[in-house]
C-alpha positions as CSV (number, residue, x, y, z in Angstrom):
1,M,-15.6,-1.9,5.2
2,S,-12.1,-1.6,6.4
3,R,-9.6,-4.0,4.8
4,Y,-8.6,-5.0,8.3
5,N,-12.1,-6.1,9.6
6,L,-11.7,-9.7,8.2
7,I,-8.2,-10.2,9.6
8,D,-8.1,-12.4,12.6
9,T,-7.2,-11.0,16.0
10,I,-4.5,-12.9,17.7
11,T,-2.9,-12.7,21.1
12,Y,0.6,-11.2,21.6
13,N,2.5,-12.1,24.8
14,D,5.2,-9.8,25.8
15,K,8.3,-10.8,27.7
16,N,6.5,-10.2,31.0
17,G,3.6,-12.5,30.0
18,T,1.2,-9.6,29.4
19,E,-1.3,-10.5,26.6
20,Y,-2.4,-8.0,24.0
21,P,-4.9,-8.5,21.2
22,V,-3.4,-7.6,17.8
23,K,-4.4,-8.1,14.2
24,D,-2.6,-10.9,12.4
25,V,-0.6,-10.2,9.3
26,R,-2.8,-8.9,6.5
27,P,-2.3,-10.9,3.2
28,I,-1.0,-8.8,0.4
29,P,-3.5,-8.9,-2.5
30,S,-2.3,-9.5,-6.0
31,Y,-3.2,-7.0,-8.7
32,I,-3.5,-8.3,-12.3
33,N,-3.5,-5.0,-14.2
34,G,-1.6,-1.9,-13.8
35,R,1.0,0.4,-15.3
36,E,4.4,1.7,-14.5
37,V,4.9,5.4,-14.2
38,P,7.9,7.6,-13.5
39,L,8.4,8.5,-9.8
40,P,9.7,12.1,-9.8
41,A,12.3,13.1,-7.2
42,E,10.8,14.0,-3.8
43,S,7.5,12.4,-4.7
44,K,5.2,10.7,-2.1
45,I,2.8,7.9,-3.1
46,D,-0.3,9.8,-2.0
47,G,0.7,12.8,-4.0
48,L,1.4,10.7,-7.1
49,I,-1.9,8.8,-7.1
50,T,-4.1,11.9,-6.7
51,R,-2.9,13.3,-10.0
52,E,-5.6,13.3,-12.7
53,D,-3.7,10.8,-14.9
54,N,-3.6,8.3,-12.0
55,F,-6.5,7.9,-9.5
56,G,-7.5,11.5,-9.4
57,P,-8.3,14.0,-6.6
58,D,-9.3,12.8,-3.1
59,T,-8.0,9.3,-3.6
60,E,-5.3,9.3,-0.8
61,E,-7.2,6.4,0.8
62,Y,-5.8,4.1,-2.0
63,T,-2.2,4.7,-1.1
64,Y,-2.2,1.2,0.5
65,A,-3.0,-0.4,-2.9
66,V,0.1,1.2,-4.6
67,T,2.2,0.2,-1.6
68,D,0.9,-3.4,-1.8
69,Y,1.4,-3.5,-5.6
70,N,5.1,-2.4,-5.1
71,I,5.8,-4.1,-1.8
72,E,8.7,-6.2,-3.0
73,K,10.5,-3.3,-4.7
74,L,9.8,-1.0,-1.7
75,A,11.2,-3.6,0.7
76,E,14.3,-4.1,-1.4
77,H,15.0,-0.4,-1.2
78,N,14.3,-0.1,2.5
79,F,11.1,1.9,1.8
80,D,13.2,4.7,0.5
81,L,11.2,6.2,-2.4
82,S,14.2,8.4,-3.4
83,R,15.9,5.2,-4.6
84,L,13.1,4.3,-7.0
85,K,12.8,5.8,-10.6
86,R,9.4,4.2,-11.4
87,I,6.5,2.8,-9.5
88,R,3.5,0.6,-10.6
89,I,0.0,1.9,-10.3
90,P,-2.7,-0.9,-10.0
91,V,-6.1,-0.8,-11.7
92,L,-8.7,-0.6,-9.0
93,E,-12.4,-1.3,-9.8
94,E,-13.7,0.9,-7.0
95,V,-11.7,3.9,-8.3
96,N,-12.5,3.4,-11.9
97,A,-16.2,2.8,-11.4
């Protein structure tokens, strides 16, 4: 199930009065467990999490979880990964099962 399925659909009205159905803001989940890892220069989150010592191969779909777990730090740095030296990796039950 997509993490967006349970999000309410709301109506957006543009300046001309045209209505568009859009998804409401998705709440950011909290992660209790995780660890902090170095973020090498030029790294991308999906490349980092697919390493064996993180989530492993073919786990790009969990990029959202790492982004959610680091959302405050990412926002503070204008989503510029080059400004970060370390990033937190959450523990996800579905990946570790």
